[in-house]
GUSE-225145 format. One record per residue: residue in one letter; x, z, y of N, C-alpha, C in turn. Coordinates in Angstrom, 3 decimals. Each point is the difference from the previous one (the first is absolute). Example, Ala and Ser with C-alpha at 12.3 -4.5 7.8 and 13.67 -1.06 7.14 Angstrom:
<node lomar="A" n_xx="13.190" n_zz="7.800" n_yy="-5.690" ca_xx="-0.890" ca_zz="0.000" ca_yy="1.190" c_xx="0.900" c_zz="0.000" c_yy="1.200"/>
<node lomar="S" n_xx="-0.350" n_zz="-0.720" n_yy="1.050" ca_xx="0.820" ca_zz="0.060" ca_yy="1.190" c_xx="-0.770" c_zz="0.730" c_yy="1.090"/>
This chain:
<node lomar="X" n_xx="91.208" n_zz="85.055" n_yy="84.979" ca_xx="1.144" ca_zz="-0.165" ca_yy="0.879" c_xx="0.364" c_zz="1.380" c_yy="0.540"/>
<node lomar="X" n_xx="1.273" n_zz="0.243" n_yy="0.131" ca_xx="0.422" ca_zz="1.309" ca_yy="0.489" c_xx="-0.057" c_zz="0.055" c_yy="1.537"/>
<node lomar="X" n_xx="0.146" n_zz="1.201" n_yy="0.526" ca_xx="-0.112" ca_zz="0.239" ca_yy="1.446" c_xx="1.005" c_zz="-0.839" c_yy="0.785"/>
<node lomar="X" n_xx="1.233" n_zz="-0.062" n_yy="-0.476" ca_xx="1.049" ca_zz="-0.733" ca_yy="0.723" c_xx="-0.354" c_zz="-1.486" c_yy="0.124"/>
<node lomar="X" n_xx="-0.449" n_zz="-0.598" n_yy="-1.085" ca_xx="-0.363" ca_zz="-1.419" ca_yy="0.036" c_xx="-1.194" c_zz="-0.232" c_yy="0.927"/>
<node lomar="X" n_xx="-1.015" n_zz="0.898" n_yy="-0.069" ca_xx="-1.181" ca_zz="-0.129" ca_yy="0.848" c_xx="0.405" c_zz="0.032" c_yy="1.466"/>
<node lomar="X" n_xx="0.820" n_zz="0.975" n_yy="0.369" ca_xx="0.434" ca_zz="0.137" ca_yy="1.393" c_xx="0.824" c_zz="-1.211" c_yy="0.422"/>
<node lomar="X" n_xx="0.857" n_zz="-0.479" n_yy="-0.869" ca_xx="0.824" ca_zz="-1.161" ca_yy="0.308" c_xx="-0.859" c_zz="-1.240" c_yy="0.261"/>
<node lomar="X" n_xx="-0.981" n_zz="-0.236" n_yy="-0.829" ca_xx="-0.876" ca_zz="-1.165" ca_yy="0.171" c_xx="-0.865" c_zz="0.113" c_yy="1.249"/>
<node lomar="X" n_xx="-0.521" n_zz="1.188" n_yy="0.245" ca_xx="-0.817" ca_zz="0.225" ca_yy="1.202" c_xx="0.868" c_zz="-0.168" c_yy="1.248"/>
<node lomar="X" n_xx="1.189" n_zz="0.548" n_yy="-0.039" ca_xx="0.926" ca_zz="-0.112" ca_yy="1.119" c_xx="0.363" c_zz="-1.459" c_yy="0.277"/>
<node lomar="X" n_xx="0.175" n_zz="-0.786" n_yy="-1.048" ca_xx="0.311" ca_zz="-1.421" ca_yy="0.178" c_xx="-1.152" c_zz="-0.711" c_yy="0.703"/>
<node lomar="X" n_xx="-1.229" n_zz="0.358" n_yy="-0.339" ca_xx="-1.164" ca_zz="-0.619" ca_yy="0.655" c_xx="-0.061" c_zz="0.407" c_yy="1.460"/>
<node lomar="X" n_xx="0.283" n_zz="1.257" n_yy="0.291" ca_xx="0.021" ca_zz="0.460" ca_yy="1.391" c_xx="1.106" c_zz="-0.722" c_yy="0.775"/>
<node lomar="X" n_xx="1.131" n_zz="-0.226" n_yy="-0.664" ca_xx="1.115" ca_zz="-0.697" ca_yy="0.635" c_xx="-0.395" c_zz="-1.424" c_yy="0.393"/>
<node lomar="X" n_xx="-0.840" n_zz="-0.632" n_yy="-0.790" ca_xx="-0.479" ca_zz="-1.341" ca_yy="0.337" c_xx="-0.772" c_zz="0.020" c_yy="1.319"/>
<node lomar="X" n_xx="-0.687" n_zz="1.103" n_yy="0.273" ca_xx="-0.760" ca_zz="0.143" ca_yy="1.251" c_xx="0.911" c_zz="0.418" c_yy="1.148"/>
<node lomar="X" n_xx="0.921" n_zz="0.897" n_yy="-0.277" ca_xx="0.883" ca_zz="0.569" ca_yy="1.031" c_xx="1.460" c_zz="-0.175" c_yy="-0.402"/>
<node lomar="X" n_xx="0.550" n_zz="-1.200" n_yy="0.097" ca_xx="1.376" ca_zz="-0.232" ca_yy="-0.460" c_xx="1.079" c_zz="0.712" c_yy="0.809"/>
<node lomar="X" n_xx="-0.331" n_zz="0.461" n_yy="1.203" ca_xx="1.022" ca_zz="0.666" ca_yy="0.814" c_xx="0.056" c_zz="1.509" c_yy="-0.221"/>
<node lomar="X" n_xx="-0.966" n_zz="0.549" n_yy="-0.724" ca_xx="-0.010" ca_zz="1.443" ca_yy="-0.268" c_xx="0.974" c_zz="0.279" c_yy="-1.140"/>
<node lomar="X" n_xx="0.848" n_zz="1.024" n_yy="0.151" ca_xx="0.960" ca_zz="0.313" ca_yy="-1.070" c_xx="-0.700" c_zz="0.276" c_yy="-1.333"/>
<node lomar="X" n_xx="0.619" n_zz="-0.479" n_yy="-1.061" ca_xx="-0.572" ca_zz="0.156" ca_yy="-1.342" c_xx="-0.257" c_zz="1.467" c_yy="-0.349"/>
<node lomar="X" n_xx="0.851" n_zz="0.905" n_yy="0.470" ca_xx="-0.181" ca_zz="1.423" ca_yy="-0.308" c_xx="-1.323" c_zz="0.511" c_yy="0.563"/>
<node lomar="X" n_xx="-0.326" n_zz="-0.428" n_yy="1.210" ca_xx="-1.258" ca_zz="0.418" ca_yy="0.611" c_xx="-1.188" c_zz="-0.580" c_yy="-0.760"/>
<node lomar="X" n_xx="0.120" n_zz="-1.239" n_yy="-0.418" ca_xx="-1.086" ca_zz="-0.623" ca_yy="-0.743" c_xx="-0.190" c_zz="0.675" c_yy="-1.350"/>
<node lomar="X" n_xx="1.081" n_zz="0.453" n_yy="-0.611" ca_xx="-0.110" ca_zz="0.728" ca_yy="-1.272" c_xx="-0.728" c_zz="1.323" c_yy="0.214"/>
<node lomar="X" n_xx="0.246" n_zz="0.649" n_yy="1.137" ca_xx="-0.704" ca_zz="1.251" ca_yy="0.308" c_xx="-1.499" c_zz="-0.260" c_yy="0.169"/>
<node lomar="X" n_xx="-0.341" n_zz="-1.068" n_yy="0.699" ca_xx="-1.407" ca_zz="-0.347" ca_yy="0.182" c_xx="-0.632" c_zz="-0.320" c_yy="-1.351"/>
<node lomar="X" n_xx="0.697" n_zz="-0.761" n_yy="-0.823" ca_xx="-0.508" ca_zz="-0.352" ca_yy="-1.323" c_xx="-0.242" c_zz="1.253" c_yy="-0.843"/>
<node lomar="X" n_xx="0.887" n_zz="0.972" n_yy="0.102" ca_xx="-0.180" ca_zz="1.255" ca_yy="-0.747" c_xx="-1.237" c_zz="0.744" c_yy="0.494"/>
<node lomar="X" n_xx="-0.234" n_zz="-0.018" n_yy="1.301" ca_xx="-1.202" ca_zz="0.639" ca_yy="0.544" c_xx="-1.258" c_zz="-0.706" c_yy="-0.491"/>
<node lomar="X" n_xx="0.044" n_zz="-1.319" n_yy="-0.030" ca_xx="-1.150" ca_zz="-0.759" ca_yy="-0.490" c_xx="-0.260" c_zz="0.357" c_yy="-1.460"/>
<node lomar="X" n_xx="1.064" n_zz="0.068" n_yy="-0.793" ca_xx="-0.175" ca_zz="0.297" ca_yy="-1.421" c_xx="-0.570" c_zz="1.394" c_yy="-0.220"/>
<node lomar="X" n_xx="0.298" n_zz="0.925" n_yy="0.874" ca_xx="-0.483" ca_zz="1.370" ca_yy="-0.155" c_xx="-1.517" c_zz="0.121" c_yy="0.163"/>
<node lomar="X" n_xx="-0.619" n_zz="-0.995" n_yy="0.566" ca_xx="-1.456" ca_zz="0.014" ca_yy="0.128" c_xx="-0.600" c_zz="-0.361" c_yy="-1.360"/>
<node lomar="X" n_xx="-0.826" n_zz="0.859" n_yy="-0.517" ca_xx="-0.513" ca_zz="-0.124" ca_yy="-1.365" c_xx="-0.621" c_zz="-1.363" c_yy="-0.263"/>
<node lomar="X" n_xx="-0.844" n_zz="-0.488" n_yy="0.897" ca_xx="-0.671" ca_zz="-1.263" ca_yy="-0.254" c_xx="0.990" c_zz="-1.161" c_yy="-0.041"/>
<node lomar="X" n_xx="1.156" n_zz="0.138" n_yy="0.609" ca_xx="0.988" ca_zz="-1.079" ca_yy="0.030" c_xx="0.842" c_zz="-0.033" c_yy="-1.277"/>
<node lomar="X" n_xx="0.081" n_zz="1.089" n_yy="-0.718" ca_xx="0.867" ca_zz="0.054" ca_yy="-1.171" c_xx="-0.444" c_zz="-0.966" c_yy="-1.089"/>
<node lomar="X" n_xx="-1.274" n_zz="-0.323" n_yy="-0.047" ca_xx="-0.512" ca_zz="-0.867" ca_yy="-1.037" c_xx="0.117" c_zz="-1.474" c_yy="0.365"/>
<node lomar="X" n_xx="0.326" n_zz="-0.297" n_yy="1.237" ca_xx="0.095" ca_zz="-1.374" ca_yy="0.455" c_xx="1.406" c_zz="-0.547" c_yy="-0.203"/>
<node lomar="X" n_xx="0.067" n_zz="-1.307" n_yy="-0.029" ca_xx="1.298" ca_zz="-0.658" ca_yy="0.023" c_xx="0.637" c_zz="0.330" c_yy="1.358"/>
<node lomar="X" n_xx="1.304" n_zz="0.190" n_yy="0.042" ca_xx="0.648" ca_zz="0.413" ca_yy="1.253" c_xx="-0.177" c_zz="-0.995" c_yy="1.135"/>
<node lomar="X" n_xx="0.037" n_zz="-1.280" n_yy="-0.311" ca_xx="-0.166" ca_zz="-0.994" ca_yy="1.057" c_xx="-1.401" c_zz="0.067" c_yy="0.603"/>
<node lomar="X" n_xx="-0.992" n_zz="0.181" n_yy="-0.847" ca_xx="-1.377" ca_zz="0.116" ca_yy="0.498" c_xx="-0.171" c_zz="1.268" c_yy="0.831"/>
<node lomar="X" n_xx="0.592" n_zz="1.101" n_yy="-0.447" ca_xx="-0.080" ca_zz="1.250" ca_yy="0.762" c_xx="0.632" c_zz="-0.177" c_yy="1.375"/>
<node lomar="X" n_xx="1.121" n_zz="-0.719" n_yy="0.061" ca_xx="0.661" ca_zz="-0.247" ca_yy="1.288" c_xx="-0.915" c_zz="-0.806" c_yy="0.913"/>
<node lomar="X" n_xx="-0.619" n_zz="-1.042" n_yy="-0.523" ca_xx="-0.900" ca_zz="-0.838" ca_yy="0.803" c_xx="-1.186" c_zz="0.818" c_yy="0.502"/>
<node lomar="X" n_xx="-0.581" n_zz="0.811" n_yy="-0.856" ca_xx="-1.131" ca_zz="0.840" ca_yy="0.417" c_xx="0.424" c_zz="0.974" c_yy="1.091"/>
<node lomar="X" n_xx="1.178" n_zz="0.567" n_yy="-0.139" ca_xx="0.507" ca_zz="0.936" ca_yy="1.006" c_xx="0.220" c_zz="-0.743" c_yy="1.319"/>
<node lomar="X" n_xx="0.567" n_zz="-1.198" n_yy="-0.067" ca_xx="0.243" ca_zz="-0.777" ca_yy="1.212" c_xx="-1.302" c_zz="-0.370" c_yy="0.699"/>
<node lomar="X" n_xx="-1.062" n_zz="-0.223" n_yy="-0.757" ca_xx="-1.297" ca_zz="-0.352" ca_yy="0.586" c_xx="-0.580" c_zz="1.122" c_yy="0.853"/>
<node lomar="X" n_xx="0.427" n_zz="1.214" n_yy="-0.259" ca_xx="-0.502" ca_zz="1.132" ca_yy="0.779" c_xx="0.502" c_zz="-0.050" c_yy="1.431"/>
<node lomar="X" n_xx="1.088" n_zz="-0.707" n_yy="0.223" ca_xx="0.570" ca_zz="-0.115" ca_yy="1.334" c_xx="0.761" c_zz="1.254" c_yy="0.382"/>
<node lomar="X" n_xx="0.613" n_zz="-0.076" n_yy="1.126" ca_xx="0.759" ca_zz="1.132" ca_yy="0.526" c_xx="-0.852" c_zz="0.658" c_yy="1.060"/>
<node lomar="X" n_xx="-0.299" n_zz="1.298" n_yy="-0.156" ca_xx="-0.865" ca_zz="0.667" ca_yy="0.983" c_xx="0.633" c_zz="0.007" c_yy="1.385"/>
<node lomar="X" n_xx="-0.820" n_zz="-0.263" n_yy="0.979" ca_xx="0.461" ca_zz="0.018" ca_yy="1.380" c_xx="-0.022" c_zz="1.417" c_yy="0.561"/>
<node lomar="X" n_xx="0.375" n_zz="0.162" n_yy="1.254" ca_xx="0.060" ca_zz="1.331" ca_yy="0.619" c_xx="-1.332" c_zz="0.743" c_yy="-0.034"/>
<node lomar="X" n_xx="-1.108" n_zz="-0.693" n_yy="0.227" ca_xx="-1.306" ca_zz="0.665" ca_yy="-0.005" c_xx="-0.327" c_zz="0.541" c_yy="-1.393"/>
<node lomar="X" n_xx="0.256" n_zz="-0.787" n_yy="-1.024" ca_xx="-0.268" ca_zz="0.444" ca_yy="-1.360" c_xx="0.828" c_zz="1.231" c_yy="-0.331"/>
<node lomar="X" n_xx="1.222" n_zz="0.038" n_yy="0.498" ca_xx="0.871" ca_zz="1.154" ca_yy="-0.255" c_xx="-0.552" c_zz="1.244" c_yy="0.707"/>
<node lomar="X" n_xx="-0.468" n_zz="-0.164" n_yy="1.230" ca_xx="-0.576" ca_zz="1.153" ca_yy="0.726" c_xx="-1.265" c_zz="0.478" c_yy="-0.676"/>
<node lomar="X" n_xx="-0.819" n_zz="-0.932" n_yy="-0.485" ca_xx="-1.236" ca_zz="0.366" ca_yy="-0.694" c_xx="0.283" c_zz="0.788" c_yy="-1.273"/>
<node lomar="X" n_xx="1.102" n_zz="-0.313" n_yy="-0.655" ca_xx="0.355" ca_zz="0.676" ca_yy="-1.257" c_xx="0.479" c_zz="1.422" c_yy="0.258"/>
<node lomar="X" n_xx="0.522" n_zz="0.257" n_yy="1.196" ca_xx="0.530" ca_zz="1.354" ca_yy="0.315" c_xx="-1.068" c_zz="0.982" c_yy="0.303"/>
């Protein structure tokens, strides 16, 4: 599958989770997910689910990363 199709499928899965987020933003997130080497070998929908399982880091996690 080519990059465009992978991003489109991953973005569609993200849209199922976040239907109010603009599709353009979800495509950007999907492209970032695809850029991770271990994710390139996965089906896009599975990669999206795995990424979603990581959760969104809270303020403390962000400070710890800095």
